[in-house]
mmCIF file of the N, C-alpha and C atoms, coordinates in Angstrom:
data_MODEL
# 
_entry.id   MODEL 
# 
loop_
_atom_site.group_PDB 
_atom_site.id 
_atom_site.type_symbol 
_atom_site.label_atom_id 
_atom_site.label_alt_id 
_atom_site.label_comp_id 
_atom_site.label_asym_id 
_atom_site.label_entity_id 
_atom_site.label_seq_id 
_atom_site.pdbx_PDB_ins_code 
_atom_site.Cartn_x 
_atom_site.Cartn_y 
_atom_site.Cartn_z 
_atom_site.occupancy 
_atom_site.B_iso_or_equiv 
_atom_site.pdbx_formal_charge 
_atom_site.auth_seq_id 
_atom_site.auth_comp_id 
_atom_site.auth_asym_id 
_atom_site.auth_atom_id 
_atom_site.pdbx_PDB_model_num 
ATOM 1   N N  . UNK A 1 1  ? 76.775  92.984  120.486 1.00 0.00 ? 1  UNK A N  1 
ATOM 2   C CA . UNK A 1 1  ? 77.099  94.363  120.137 1.00 0.00 ? 1  UNK A CA 1 
ATOM 3   C C  . UNK A 1 1  ? 77.700  94.623  118.944 1.00 0.00 ? 1  UNK A C  1 
ATOM 4   N N  . UNK A 1 2  ? 77.026  95.274  118.039 1.00 0.00 ? 2  UNK A N  1 
ATOM 5   C CA . UNK A 1 2  ? 78.068  95.380  116.856 1.00 0.00 ? 2  UNK A CA 1 
ATOM 6   C C  . UNK A 1 2  ? 78.297  96.805  116.932 1.00 0.00 ? 2  UNK A C  1 
ATOM 7   N N  . UNK A 1 3  ? 79.320  97.208  116.653 1.00 0.00 ? 3  UNK A N  1 
ATOM 8   C CA . UNK A 1 3  ? 80.246  98.650  116.692 1.00 0.00 ? 3  UNK A CA 1 
ATOM 9   C C  . UNK A 1 3  ? 80.875  98.761  115.475 1.00 0.00 ? 3  UNK A C  1 
ATOM 10  N N  . UNK A 1 4  ? 80.368  100.329 114.853 1.00 0.00 ? 4  UNK A N  1 
ATOM 11  C CA . UNK A 1 4  ? 80.865  100.632 113.792 1.00 0.00 ? 4  UNK A CA 1 
ATOM 12  C C  . UNK A 1 4  ? 82.388  100.559 113.680 1.00 0.00 ? 4  UNK A C  1 
ATOM 13  N N  . UNK A 1 5  ? 82.958  99.779  113.083 1.00 0.00 ? 5  UNK A N  1 
ATOM 14  C CA . UNK A 1 5  ? 84.626  100.202 112.838 1.00 0.00 ? 5  UNK A CA 1 
ATOM 15  C C  . UNK A 1 5  ? 85.032  100.996 111.464 1.00 0.00 ? 5  UNK A C  1 
ATOM 16  N N  . UNK A 1 6  ? 85.621  101.802 112.208 1.00 0.00 ? 6  UNK A N  1 
ATOM 17  C CA . UNK A 1 6  ? 86.190  102.767 110.972 1.00 0.00 ? 6  UNK A CA 1 
ATOM 18  C C  . UNK A 1 6  ? 87.607  102.038 110.500 1.00 0.00 ? 6  UNK A C  1 
ATOM 19  N N  . UNK A 1 7  ? 87.697  102.226 109.262 1.00 0.00 ? 7  UNK A N  1 
ATOM 20  C CA . UNK A 1 7  ? 89.145  101.785 108.695 1.00 0.00 ? 7  UNK A CA 1 
ATOM 21  C C  . UNK A 1 7  ? 90.051  102.596 108.286 1.00 0.00 ? 7  UNK A C  1 
ATOM 22  N N  . UNK A 1 8  ? 90.979  103.279 108.991 1.00 0.00 ? 8  UNK A N  1 
ATOM 23  C CA . UNK A 1 8  ? 91.780  104.388 108.537 1.00 0.00 ? 8  UNK A CA 1 
ATOM 24  C C  . UNK A 1 8  ? 93.023  103.644 107.573 1.00 0.00 ? 8  UNK A C  1 
ATOM 25  N N  . UNK A 1 9  ? 93.391  104.050 106.552 1.00 0.00 ? 9  UNK A N  1 
ATOM 26  C CA . UNK A 1 9  ? 94.569  103.657 105.563 1.00 0.00 ? 9  UNK A CA 1 
ATOM 27  C C  . UNK A 1 9  ? 95.539  104.552 105.905 1.00 0.00 ? 9  UNK A C  1 
ATOM 28  N N  . UNK A 1 10 ? 96.917  103.844 105.775 1.00 0.00 ? 10 UNK A N  1 
ATOM 29  C CA . UNK A 1 10 ? 98.252  104.261 106.363 1.00 0.00 ? 10 UNK A CA 1 
ATOM 30  C C  . UNK A 1 10 ? 99.136  103.942 105.049 1.00 0.00 ? 10 UNK A C  1 
ATOM 31  N N  . UNK A 1 11 ? 99.938  105.090 104.195 1.00 0.00 ? 11 UNK A N  1 
ATOM 32  C CA . UNK A 1 11 ? 100.814 104.810 103.059 1.00 0.00 ? 11 UNK A CA 1 
ATOM 33  C C  . UNK A 1 11 ? 101.958 105.275 103.760 1.00 0.00 ? 11 UNK A C  1 
ATOM 34  N N  . UNK A 1 12 ? 102.912 104.207 103.545 1.00 0.00 ? 12 UNK A N  1 
ATOM 35  C CA . UNK A 1 12 ? 104.284 104.892 103.820 1.00 0.00 ? 12 UNK A CA 1 
ATOM 36  C C  . UNK A 1 12 ? 105.455 105.215 102.763 1.00 0.00 ? 12 UNK A C  1 
ATOM 37  N N  . UNK A 1 13 ? 106.265 105.910 103.036 1.00 0.00 ? 13 UNK A N  1 
ATOM 38  C CA . UNK A 1 13 ? 107.040 106.501 102.189 1.00 0.00 ? 13 UNK A CA 1 
ATOM 39  C C  . UNK A 1 13 ? 108.328 105.231 102.176 1.00 0.00 ? 13 UNK A C  1 
ATOM 40  N N  . UNK A 1 14 ? 109.059 105.478 101.191 1.00 0.00 ? 14 UNK A N  1 
ATOM 41  C CA . UNK A 1 14 ? 110.302 103.994 101.252 1.00 0.00 ? 14 UNK A CA 1 
ATOM 42  C C  . UNK A 1 14 ? 111.466 104.263 102.888 1.00 0.00 ? 14 UNK A C  1 
ATOM 43  N N  . UNK A 1 15 ? 111.265 105.264 103.170 1.00 0.00 ? 15 UNK A N  1 
ATOM 44  C CA . UNK A 1 15 ? 112.174 106.029 104.400 1.00 0.00 ? 15 UNK A CA 1 
ATOM 45  C C  . UNK A 1 15 ? 111.251 105.522 105.944 1.00 0.00 ? 15 UNK A C  1 
ATOM 46  N N  . UNK A 1 16 ? 109.930 104.999 105.348 1.00 0.00 ? 16 UNK A N  1 
ATOM 47  C CA . UNK A 1 16 ? 109.223 104.532 106.553 1.00 0.00 ? 16 UNK A CA 1 
ATOM 48  C C  . UNK A 1 16 ? 108.276 105.771 107.231 1.00 0.00 ? 16 UNK A C  1 
ATOM 49  N N  . UNK A 1 17 ? 108.562 107.129 106.839 1.00 0.00 ? 17 UNK A N  1 
ATOM 50  C CA . UNK A 1 17 ? 107.792 107.774 107.169 1.00 0.00 ? 17 UNK A CA 1 
ATOM 51  C C  . UNK A 1 17 ? 106.188 107.844 106.511 1.00 0.00 ? 17 UNK A C  1 
ATOM 52  N N  . UNK A 1 18 ? 105.623 108.611 107.313 1.00 0.00 ? 18 UNK A N  1 
ATOM 53  C CA . UNK A 1 18 ? 103.933 108.678 106.877 1.00 0.00 ? 18 UNK A CA 1 
ATOM 54  C C  . UNK A 1 18 ? 103.722 109.284 105.510 1.00 0.00 ? 18 UNK A C  1 
ATOM 55  N N  . UNK A 1 19 ? 103.310 108.821 104.367 1.00 0.00 ? 19 UNK A N  1 
ATOM 56  C CA . UNK A 1 19 ? 102.910 109.829 103.340 1.00 0.00 ? 19 UNK A CA 1 
ATOM 57  C C  . UNK A 1 19 ? 101.511 110.395 103.502 1.00 0.00 ? 19 UNK A C  1 
ATOM 58  N N  . UNK A 1 20 ? 100.871 109.344 103.758 1.00 0.00 ? 20 UNK A N  1 
ATOM 59  C CA . UNK A 1 20 ? 99.107  109.875 103.563 1.00 0.00 ? 20 UNK A CA 1 
ATOM 60  C C  . UNK A 1 20 ? 98.326  108.651 104.818 1.00 0.00 ? 20 UNK A C  1 
ATOM 61  N N  . UNK A 1 21 ? 97.463  109.302 105.647 1.00 0.00 ? 21 UNK A N  1 
ATOM 62  C CA . UNK A 1 21 ? 96.685  108.624 106.206 1.00 0.00 ? 21 UNK A CA 1 
ATOM 63  C C  . UNK A 1 21 ? 95.079  109.650 106.395 1.00 0.00 ? 21 UNK A C  1 
ATOM 64  N N  . UNK A 1 22 ? 94.481  108.459 106.650 1.00 0.00 ? 22 UNK A N  1 
ATOM 65  C CA . UNK A 1 22 ? 92.896  108.721 106.816 1.00 0.00 ? 22 UNK A CA 1 
ATOM 66  C C  . UNK A 1 22 ? 92.510  109.458 108.091 1.00 0.00 ? 22 UNK A C  1 
ATOM 67  N N  . UNK A 1 23 ? 91.405  110.219 108.349 1.00 0.00 ? 23 UNK A N  1 
ATOM 68  C CA . UNK A 1 23 ? 90.715  110.741 109.439 1.00 0.00 ? 23 UNK A CA 1 
ATOM 69  C C  . UNK A 1 23 ? 91.418  111.671 110.310 1.00 0.00 ? 23 UNK A C  1 
ATOM 70  N N  . UNK A 1 24 ? 92.532  111.922 109.527 1.00 0.00 ? 24 UNK A N  1 
ATOM 71  C CA . UNK A 1 24 ? 93.570  112.986 110.325 1.00 0.00 ? 24 UNK A CA 1 
ATOM 72  C C  . UNK A 1 24 ? 92.974  114.395 110.712 1.00 0.00 ? 24 UNK A C  1 
ATOM 73  N N  . UNK A 1 25 ? 92.914  114.947 112.022 1.00 0.00 ? 25 UNK A N  1 
ATOM 74  C CA . UNK A 1 25 ? 92.360  116.149 112.558 1.00 0.00 ? 25 UNK A CA 1 
ATOM 75  C C  . UNK A 1 25 ? 93.273  116.846 111.667 1.00 0.00 ? 25 UNK A C  1 
ATOM 76  N N  . UNK A 1 26 ? 92.656  118.344 111.668 1.00 0.00 ? 26 UNK A N  1 
ATOM 77  C CA . UNK A 1 26 ? 92.956  119.536 111.005 1.00 0.00 ? 26 UNK A CA 1 
ATOM 78  C C  . UNK A 1 26 ? 93.870  120.137 112.042 1.00 0.00 ? 26 UNK A C  1 
ATOM 79  N N  . UNK A 1 27 ? 95.299  120.345 111.386 1.00 0.00 ? 27 UNK A N  1 
ATOM 80  C CA . UNK A 1 27 ? 96.366  120.854 111.967 1.00 0.00 ? 27 UNK A CA 1 
ATOM 81  C C  . UNK A 1 27 ? 97.274  119.915 112.392 1.00 0.00 ? 27 UNK A C  1 
ATOM 82  N N  . UNK A 1 28 ? 97.336  118.561 112.336 1.00 0.00 ? 28 UNK A N  1 
ATOM 83  C CA . UNK A 1 28 ? 98.077  117.583 112.817 1.00 0.00 ? 28 UNK A CA 1 
ATOM 84  C C  . UNK A 1 28 ? 98.631  117.270 111.581 1.00 0.00 ? 28 UNK A C  1 
ATOM 85  N N  . UNK A 1 29 ? 100.299 117.016 111.712 1.00 0.00 ? 29 UNK A N  1 
ATOM 86  C CA . UNK A 1 29 ? 100.852 116.069 110.574 1.00 0.00 ? 29 UNK A CA 1 
ATOM 87  C C  . UNK A 1 29 ? 100.325 114.799 110.423 1.00 0.00 ? 29 UNK A C  1 
ATOM 88  N N  . UNK A 1 30 ? 100.833 114.201 109.107 1.00 0.00 ? 30 UNK A N  1 
ATOM 89  C CA . UNK A 1 30 ? 100.534 112.767 108.890 1.00 0.00 ? 30 UNK A CA 1 
ATOM 90  C C  . UNK A 1 30 ? 101.307 111.764 109.819 1.00 0.00 ? 30 UNK A C  1 
ATOM 91  N N  . UNK A 1 31 ? 102.761 112.261 110.242 1.00 0.00 ? 31 UNK A N  1 
ATOM 92  C CA . UNK A 1 31 ? 103.308 111.507 111.336 1.00 0.00 ? 31 UNK A CA 1 
ATOM 93  C C  . UNK A 1 31 ? 102.811 111.663 112.576 1.00 0.00 ? 31 UNK A C  1 
ATOM 94  N N  . UNK A 1 32 ? 102.571 112.896 113.093 1.00 0.00 ? 32 UNK A N  1 
ATOM 95  C CA . UNK A 1 32 ? 101.865 112.883 114.382 1.00 0.00 ? 32 UNK A CA 1 
ATOM 96  C C  . UNK A 1 32 ? 100.582 112.389 114.589 1.00 0.00 ? 32 UNK A C  1 
ATOM 97  N N  . UNK A 1 33 ? 99.912  112.035 113.582 1.00 0.00 ? 33 UNK A N  1 
ATOM 98  C CA . UNK A 1 33 ? 98.866  111.493 113.905 1.00 0.00 ? 33 UNK A CA 1 
ATOM 99  C C  . UNK A 1 33 ? 98.641  110.063 113.859 1.00 0.00 ? 33 UNK A C  1 
ATOM 100 N N  . UNK A 1 34 ? 99.629  109.527 113.092 1.00 0.00 ? 34 UNK A N  1 
ATOM 101 C CA . UNK A 1 34 ? 100.068 107.956 112.991 1.00 0.00 ? 34 UNK A CA 1 
ATOM 102 C C  . UNK A 1 34 ? 100.561 107.818 114.561 1.00 0.00 ? 34 UNK A C  1 
ATOM 103 N N  . UNK A 1 35 ? 101.181 108.798 115.004 1.00 0.00 ? 35 UNK A N  1 
ATOM 104 C CA . UNK A 1 35 ? 101.943 108.409 116.182 1.00 0.00 ? 35 UNK A CA 1 
ATOM 105 C C  . UNK A 1 35 ? 101.187 108.723 117.360 1.00 0.00 ? 35 UNK A C  1 
ATOM 106 N N  . UNK A 1 36 ? 100.182 109.264 117.074 1.00 0.00 ? 36 UNK A N  1 
ATOM 107 C CA . UNK A 1 36 ? 98.988  109.138 118.403 1.00 0.00 ? 36 UNK A CA 1 
ATOM 108 C C  . UNK A 1 36 ? 98.294  107.721 118.177 1.00 0.00 ? 36 UNK A C  1 
ATOM 109 N N  . UNK A 1 37 ? 97.601  107.728 117.024 1.00 0.00 ? 37 UNK A N  1 
ATOM 110 C CA . UNK A 1 37 ? 97.237  106.236 117.007 1.00 0.00 ? 37 UNK A CA 1 
ATOM 111 C C  . UNK A 1 37 ? 98.020  105.273 117.358 1.00 0.00 ? 37 UNK A C  1 
ATOM 112 N N  . UNK A 1 38 ? 99.122  105.217 117.144 1.00 0.00 ? 38 UNK A N  1 
ATOM 113 C CA . UNK A 1 38 ? 99.971  104.187 117.382 1.00 0.00 ? 38 UNK A CA 1 
ATOM 114 C C  . UNK A 1 38 ? 100.411 103.824 118.987 1.00 0.00 ? 38 UNK A C  1 
ATOM 115 N N  . UNK A 1 39 ? 100.568 104.976 119.348 1.00 0.00 ? 39 UNK A N  1 
ATOM 116 C CA . UNK A 1 39 ? 100.827 105.051 120.859 1.00 0.00 ? 39 UNK A CA 1 
ATOM 117 C C  . UNK A 1 39 ? 99.246  104.501 121.931 1.00 0.00 ? 39 UNK A C  1 
ATOM 118 N N  . UNK A 1 40 ? 98.222  105.023 121.020 1.00 0.00 ? 40 UNK A N  1 
ATOM 119 C CA . UNK A 1 40 ? 96.712  104.738 121.634 1.00 0.00 ? 40 UNK A CA 1 
ATOM 120 C C  . UNK A 1 40 ? 96.092  103.453 121.384 1.00 0.00 ? 40 UNK A C  1 
ATOM 121 N N  . UNK A 1 41 ? 96.354  102.928 119.866 1.00 0.00 ? 41 UNK A N  1 
ATOM 122 C CA . UNK A 1 41 ? 95.934  101.948 119.660 1.00 0.00 ? 41 UNK A CA 1 
ATOM 123 C C  . UNK A 1 41 ? 96.668  101.044 118.721 1.00 0.00 ? 41 UNK A C  1 
ATOM 124 N N  . UNK A 1 42 ? 97.875  101.042 119.122 1.00 0.00 ? 42 UNK A N  1 
ATOM 125 C CA . UNK A 1 42 ? 98.968  100.458 118.098 1.00 0.00 ? 42 UNK A CA 1 
ATOM 126 C C  . UNK A 1 42 ? 98.349  98.510  117.974 1.00 0.00 ? 42 UNK A C  1 
ATOM 127 N N  . UNK A 1 43 ? 97.715  98.264  118.842 1.00 0.00 ? 43 UNK A N  1 
ATOM 128 C CA . UNK A 1 43 ? 97.363  96.672  119.010 1.00 0.00 ? 43 UNK A CA 1 
ATOM 129 C C  . UNK A 1 43 ? 96.064  96.595  117.854 1.00 0.00 ? 43 UNK A C  1 
ATOM 130 N N  . UNK A 1 44 ? 95.824  97.925  117.141 1.00 0.00 ? 44 UNK A N  1 
ATOM 131 C CA . UNK A 1 44 ? 94.723  97.527  116.334 1.00 0.00 ? 44 UNK A CA 1 
ATOM 132 C C  . UNK A 1 44 ? 95.199  98.020  114.636 1.00 0.00 ? 44 UNK A C  1 
ATOM 133 N N  . UNK A 1 45 ? 96.618  97.832  114.280 1.00 0.00 ? 45 UNK A N  1 
ATOM 134 C CA . UNK A 1 45 ? 97.345  98.298  113.414 1.00 0.00 ? 45 UNK A CA 1 
ATOM 135 C C  . UNK A 1 45 ? 97.620  97.115  112.686 1.00 0.00 ? 45 UNK A C  1 
ATOM 136 N N  . UNK A 1 46 ? 97.093  96.887  111.480 1.00 0.00 ? 46 UNK A N  1 
ATOM 137 C CA . UNK A 1 46 ? 97.578  95.383  110.373 1.00 0.00 ? 46 UNK A CA 1 
ATOM 138 C C  . UNK A 1 46 ? 98.647  96.260  109.364 1.00 0.00 ? 46 UNK A C  1 
ATOM 139 N N  . UNK A 1 47 ? 99.667  95.378  109.376 1.00 0.00 ? 47 UNK A N  1 
ATOM 140 C CA . UNK A 1 47 ? 100.740 95.752  108.396 1.00 0.00 ? 47 UNK A CA 1 
ATOM 141 C C  . UNK A 1 47 ? 100.106 95.277  107.135 1.00 0.00 ? 47 UNK A C  1 
ATOM 142 N N  . UNK A 1 48 ? 100.301 95.720  105.839 1.00 0.00 ? 48 UNK A N  1 
ATOM 143 C CA . UNK A 1 48 ? 100.068 95.311  104.612 1.00 0.00 ? 48 UNK A CA 1 
ATOM 144 C C  . UNK A 1 48 ? 101.161 95.294  103.785 1.00 0.00 ? 48 UNK A C  1 
ATOM 145 N N  . UNK A 1 49 ? 101.300 95.156  102.578 1.00 0.00 ? 49 UNK A N  1 
ATOM 146 C CA . UNK A 1 49 ? 102.409 94.425  101.732 1.00 0.00 ? 49 UNK A CA 1 
ATOM 147 C C  . UNK A 1 49 ? 102.368 96.180  100.866 1.00 0.00 ? 49 UNK A C  1 
ATOM 148 N N  . UNK A 1 50 ? 103.331 96.800  100.109 1.00 0.00 ? 50 UNK A N  1 
ATOM 149 C CA . UNK A 1 50 ? 103.358 97.657  99.528  1.00 0.00 ? 50 UNK A CA 1 
ATOM 150 C C  . UNK A 1 50 ? 103.605 98.712  100.270 1.00 0.00 ? 50 UNK A C  1 
ATOM 151 N N  . UNK A 1 51 ? 104.185 99.185  101.325 1.00 0.00 ? 51 UNK A N  1 
ATOM 152 C CA . UNK A 1 51 ? 104.099 100.081 102.219 1.00 0.00 ? 51 UNK A CA 1 
ATOM 153 C C  . UNK A 1 51 ? 102.696 100.758 102.751 1.00 0.00 ? 51 UNK A C  1 
ATOM 154 N N  . UNK A 1 52 ? 101.788 100.107 102.917 1.00 0.00 ? 52 UNK A N  1 
ATOM 155 C CA . UNK A 1 52 ? 100.458 100.516 103.451 1.00 0.00 ? 52 UNK A CA 1 
ATOM 156 C C  . UNK A 1 52 ? 100.234 99.525  104.872 1.00 0.00 ? 52 UNK A C  1 
ATOM 157 N N  . UNK A 1 53 ? 99.311  99.992  105.625 1.00 0.00 ? 53 UNK A N  1 
ATOM 158 C CA . UNK A 1 53 ? 98.651  99.547  106.738 1.00 0.00 ? 53 UNK A CA 1 
ATOM 159 C C  . UNK A 1 53 ? 97.387  99.928  107.082 1.00 0.00 ? 53 UNK A C  1 
ATOM 160 N N  . UNK A 1 54 ? 97.017  99.556  107.906 1.00 0.00 ? 54 UNK A N  1 
ATOM 161 C CA . UNK A 1 54 ? 95.590  100.139 108.467 1.00 0.00 ? 54 UNK A CA 1 
ATOM 162 C C  . UNK A 1 54 ? 95.295  99.926  109.812 1.00 0.00 ? 54 UNK A C  1 
ATOM 163 N N  . UNK A 1 55 ? 94.619  100.793 110.448 1.00 0.00 ? 55 UNK A N  1 
ATOM 164 C CA . UNK A 1 55 ? 93.968  100.387 111.701 1.00 0.00 ? 55 UNK A CA 1 
ATOM 165 C C  . UNK A 1 55 ? 92.525  100.550 111.971 1.00 0.00 ? 55 UNK A C  1 
ATOM 166 N N  . UNK A 1 56 ? 91.871  99.533  112.429 1.00 0.00 ? 56 UNK A N  1 
ATOM 167 C CA . UNK A 1 56 ? 90.372  99.325  113.092 1.00 0.00 ? 56 UNK A CA 1 
ATOM 168 C C  . UNK A 1 56 ? 90.109  99.923  114.112 1.00 0.00 ? 56 UNK A C  1 
ATOM 169 N N  . UNK A 1 57 ? 89.268  101.033 114.109 1.00 0.00 ? 57 UNK A N  1 
ATOM 170 C CA . UNK A 1 57 ? 89.012  101.128 115.293 1.00 0.00 ? 57 UNK A CA 1 
ATOM 171 C C  . UNK A 1 57 ? 87.347  101.587 115.386 1.00 0.00 ? 57 UNK A C  1 
ATOM 172 N N  . UNK A 1 58 ? 87.047  101.148 116.896 1.00 0.00 ? 58 UNK A N  1 
ATOM 173 C CA . UNK A 1 58 ? 85.437  101.777 116.547 1.00 0.00 ? 58 UNK A CA 1 
ATOM 174 C C  . UNK A 1 58 ? 85.405  103.167 116.825 1.00 0.00 ? 58 UNK A C  1 
ATOM 175 N N  . UNK A 1 59 ? 83.927  103.824 115.979 1.00 0.00 ? 59 UNK A N  1 
ATOM 176 C CA . UNK A 1 59 ? 83.893  104.956 115.840 1.00 0.00 ? 59 UNK A CA 1 
ATOM 177 C C  . UNK A 1 59 ? 83.574  106.133 117.209 1.00 0.00 ? 59 UNK A C  1 
ATOM 178 N N  . UNK A 1 60 ? 83.653  105.330 117.809 1.00 0.00 ? 60 UNK A N  1 
ATOM 179 C CA . UNK A 1 60 ? 83.639  106.384 119.466 1.00 0.00 ? 60 UNK A CA 1 
ATOM 180 C C  . UNK A 1 60 ? 85.257  106.352 120.064 1.00 0.00 ? 60 UNK A C  1 
ATOM 181 N N  . UNK A 1 61 ? 85.963  105.086 119.591 1.00 0.00 ? 61 UNK A N  1 
ATOM 182 C CA . UNK A 1 61 ? 87.408  105.455 119.951 1.00 0.00 ? 61 UNK A CA 1 
ATOM 183 C C  . UNK A 1 61 ? 88.104  106.270 119.088 1.00 0.00 ? 61 UNK A C  1 
ATOM 184 N N  . UNK A 1 62 ? 87.630  106.377 117.844 1.00 0.00 ? 62 UNK A N  1 
ATOM 185 C CA . UNK A 1 62 ? 88.366  106.909 117.081 1.00 0.00 ? 62 UNK A CA 1 
ATOM 186 C C  . UNK A 1 62 ? 88.295  108.475 116.908 1.00 0.00 ? 62 UNK A C  1 
ATOM 187 N N  . UNK A 1 63 ? 86.738  108.899 117.608 1.00 0.00 ? 63 UNK A N  1 
ATOM 188 C CA . UNK A 1 63 ? 86.444  110.363 117.918 1.00 0.00 ? 63 UNK A CA 1 
ATOM 189 C C  . UNK A 1 63 ? 86.904  110.492 119.326 1.00 0.00 ? 63 UNK A C  1 
ATOM 190 N N  . UNK A 1 64 ? 87.144  109.990 119.990 1.00 0.00 ? 64 UNK A N  1 
ATOM 191 C CA . UNK A 1 64 ? 87.966  110.450 121.269 1.00 0.00 ? 64 UNK A CA 1 
ATOM 192 C C  . UNK A 1 64 ? 89.659  110.976 121.036 1.00 0.00 ? 64 UNK A C  1 
ATOM 193 N N  . UNK A 1 65 ? 89.983  109.977 120.082 1.00 0.00 ? 65 UNK A N  1 
ATOM 194 C CA . UNK A 1 65 ? 91.487  110.269 119.402 1.00 0.00 ? 65 UNK A CA 1 
ATOM 195 C C  . UNK A 1 65 ? 91.499  111.538 118.583 1.00 0.00 ? 65 UNK A C  1 
ATOM 196 N N  . UNK A 1 66 ? 90.465  111.920 118.230 1.00 0.00 ? 66 UNK A N  1 
ATOM 197 C CA . UNK A 1 66 ? 90.564  112.916 117.278 1.00 0.00 ? 66 UNK A CA 1 
ATOM 198 C C  . UNK A 1 66 ? 90.544  114.364 118.118 1.00 0.00 ? 66 UNK A C  1 
ATOM 199 N N  . UNK A 1 67 ? 89.875  114.243 119.553 1.00 0.00 ? 67 UNK A N  1 
ATOM 200 C CA . UNK A 1 67 ? 90.212  115.206 120.346 1.00 0.00 ? 67 UNK A CA 1 
ATOM 201 C C  . UNK A 1 67 ? 91.592  115.915 120.466 1.00 0.00 ? 67 UNK A C  1 
ATOM 202 N N  . UNK A 1 68 ? 91.748  117.154 120.584 1.00 0.00 ? 68 UNK A N  1 
ATOM 203 C CA . UNK A 1 68 ? 93.154  117.480 120.801 1.00 0.00 ? 68 UNK A CA 1 
ATOM 204 C C  . UNK A 1 68 ? 93.693  117.443 121.937 1.00 0.00 ? 68 UNK A C  1 
ATOM 205 N N  . UNK A 1 69 ? 95.005  116.926 121.963 1.00 0.00 ? 69 UNK A N  1 
ATOM 206 C CA . UNK A 1 69 ? 95.860  116.554 123.136 1.00 0.00 ? 69 UNK A CA 1 
ATOM 207 C C  . UNK A 1 69 ? 96.118  117.899 124.142 1.00 0.00 ? 69 UNK A C  1 
ATOM 208 N N  . UNK A 1 70 ? 96.256  117.509 124.985 1.00 0.00 ? 70 UNK A N  1 
ATOM 209 C CA . UNK A 1 70 ? 96.336  118.195 126.166 1.00 0.00 ? 70 UNK A CA 1 
ATOM 210 C C  . UNK A 1 70 ? 97.667  119.072 125.757 1.00 0.00 ? 70 UNK A C  1 
ATOM 211 N N  . UNK A 1 71 ? 97.860  120.014 126.429 1.00 0.00 ? 71 UNK A N  1 
ATOM 212 C CA . UNK A 1 71 ? 99.672  120.849 126.152 1.00 0.00 ? 71 UNK A CA 1 
ATOM 213 C C  . UNK A 1 71 ? 100.523 120.517 126.515 1.00 0.00 ? 71 UNK A C  1 
ATOM 214 N N  . UNK A 1 72 ? 100.415 119.491 127.370 1.00 0.00 ? 72 UNK A N  1 
ATOM 215 C CA . UNK A 1 72 ? 101.507 118.485 127.492 1.00 0.00 ? 72 UNK A CA 1 
ATOM 216 C C  . UNK A 1 72 ? 102.159 117.694 126.331 1.00 0.00 ? 72 UNK A C  1 
ATOM 217 N N  . UNK A 1 73 ? 101.456 117.499 125.454 1.00 0.00 ? 73 UNK A N  1 
ATOM 218 C CA . UNK A 1 73 ? 102.046 116.805 124.131 1.00 0.00 ? 73 UNK A CA 1 
ATOM 219 C C  . UNK A 1 73 ? 101.763 117.516 123.105 1.00 0.00 ? 73 UNK A C  1 
ATOM 220 N N  . UNK A 1 74 ? 102.911 118.008 122.379 1.00 0.00 ? 74 UNK A N  1 
ATOM 221 C CA . UNK A 1 74 ? 103.036 118.880 121.230 1.00 0.00 ? 74 UNK A CA 1 
ATOM 222 C C  . UNK A 1 74 ? 102.922 117.782 120.083 1.00 0.00 ? 74 UNK A C  1 
ATOM 223 N N  . UNK A 1 75 ? 103.298 118.364 118.926 1.00 0.00 ? 75 UNK A N  1 
ATOM 224 C CA . UNK A 1 75 ? 102.899 117.700 117.592 1.00 0.00 ? 75 UNK A CA 1 
ATOM 225 C C  . UNK A 1 75 ? 104.470 116.785 117.389 1.00 0.00 ? 75 UNK A C  1 
ATOM 226 N N  . UNK A 1 76 ? 105.883 117.867 117.834 1.00 0.00 ? 76 UNK A N  1 
ATOM 227 C CA . UNK A 1 76 ? 106.954 117.101 117.871 1.00 0.00 ? 76 UNK A CA 1 
ATOM 228 C C  . UNK A 1 76 ? 106.932 116.152 118.608 1.00 0.00 ? 76 UNK A C  1 
ATOM 229 N N  . UNK A 1 77 ? 106.287 116.061 119.911 1.00 0.00 ? 77 UNK A N  1 
ATOM 230 C CA . UNK A 1 77 ? 106.511 114.567 120.864 1.00 0.00 ? 77 UNK A CA 1 
ATOM 231 C C  . UNK A 1 77 ? 105.822 113.618 120.158 1.00 0.00 ? 77 UNK A C  1 
ATOM 232 N N  . UNK A 1 78 ? 104.633 114.014 119.640 1.00 0.00 ? 78 UNK A N  1 
ATOM 233 C CA . UNK A 1 78 ? 103.921 112.816 118.768 1.00 0.00 ? 78 UNK A CA 1 
ATOM 234 C C  . UNK A 1 78 ? 104.618 112.117 117.617 1.00 0.00 ? 78 UNK A C  1 
ATOM 235 N N  . UNK A 1 79 ? 105.299 113.135 117.150 1.00 0.00 ? 79 UNK A N  1 
ATOM 236 C CA . UNK A 1 79 ? 106.126 112.391 116.043 1.00 0.00 ? 79 UNK A CA 1 
ATOM 237 C C  . UNK A 1 79 ? 107.438 111.359 116.455 1.00 0.00 ? 79 UNK A C  1 
ATOM 238 N N  . UNK A 1 80 ? 107.954 111.655 117.710 1.00 0.00 ? 80 UNK A N  1 
ATOM 239 C CA . UNK A 1 80 ? 108.985 111.155 117.989 1.00 0.00 ? 80 UNK A CA 1 
ATOM 240 C C  . UNK A 1 80 ? 108.100 109.937 118.766 1.00 0.00 ? 80 UNK A C  1 
ATOM 241 N N  . UNK A 1 81 ? 107.469 109.560 119.372 1.00 0.00 ? 81 UNK A N  1 
ATOM 242 C CA . UNK A 1 81 ? 106.654 108.733 119.624 1.00 0.00 ? 81 UNK A CA 1 
ATOM 243 C C  . UNK A 1 81 ? 105.909 107.704 118.598 1.00 0.00 ? 81 UNK A C  1 
ATOM 244 N N  . UNK A 1 82 ? 106.168 108.404 117.215 1.00 0.00 ? 82 UNK A N  1 
ATOM 245 C CA . UNK A 1 82 ? 105.749 107.284 116.220 1.00 0.00 ? 82 UNK A CA 1 
ATOM 246 C C  . UNK A 1 82 ? 106.905 106.319 115.993 1.00 0.00 ? 82 UNK A C  1 
ATOM 247 N N  . UNK A 1 83 ? 107.982 106.459 116.096 1.00 0.00 ? 83 UNK A N  1 
ATOM 248 C CA . UNK A 1 83 ? 109.077 105.511 115.734 1.00 0.00 ? 83 UNK A CA 1 
ATOM 249 C C  . UNK A 1 83 ? 109.399 104.736 116.835 1.00 0.00 ? 83 UNK A C  1 
ATOM 250 N N  . UNK A 1 84 ? 108.819 104.682 117.810 1.00 0.00 ? 84 UNK A N  1 
ATOM 251 C CA . UNK A 1 84 ? 109.181 104.272 119.027 1.00 0.00 ? 84 UNK A CA 1 
ATOM 252 C C  . UNK A 1 84 ? 108.453 102.852 118.720 1.00 0.00 ? 84 UNK A C  1 
# 
C-alpha cells in the first residue's frame, strides 16, 4: 500500500526554539505545533544540519494531528512538551 507522505520542514533558531515550521494550523504558535508533532510523531523526525529538521508523516495522520486538541491541552502546555 502506497501512502502519500507529507514532509514538514522545521527551522530552529540558535537557542533551539522553533523559528519556522510547515503545515501549522491557524492559531497555533510554531513552537506549540512542533511540540504536538514531537509528542505524537517524534519517531518520524529527522534532524538535519544547519538547525533544520523534517517530519515525514502520512497525510491521514497529519490531518488527524491538525484537528484542535481538547480543552485539556492549552498552547502553553504544548510548548512545554516541546522541550521534553
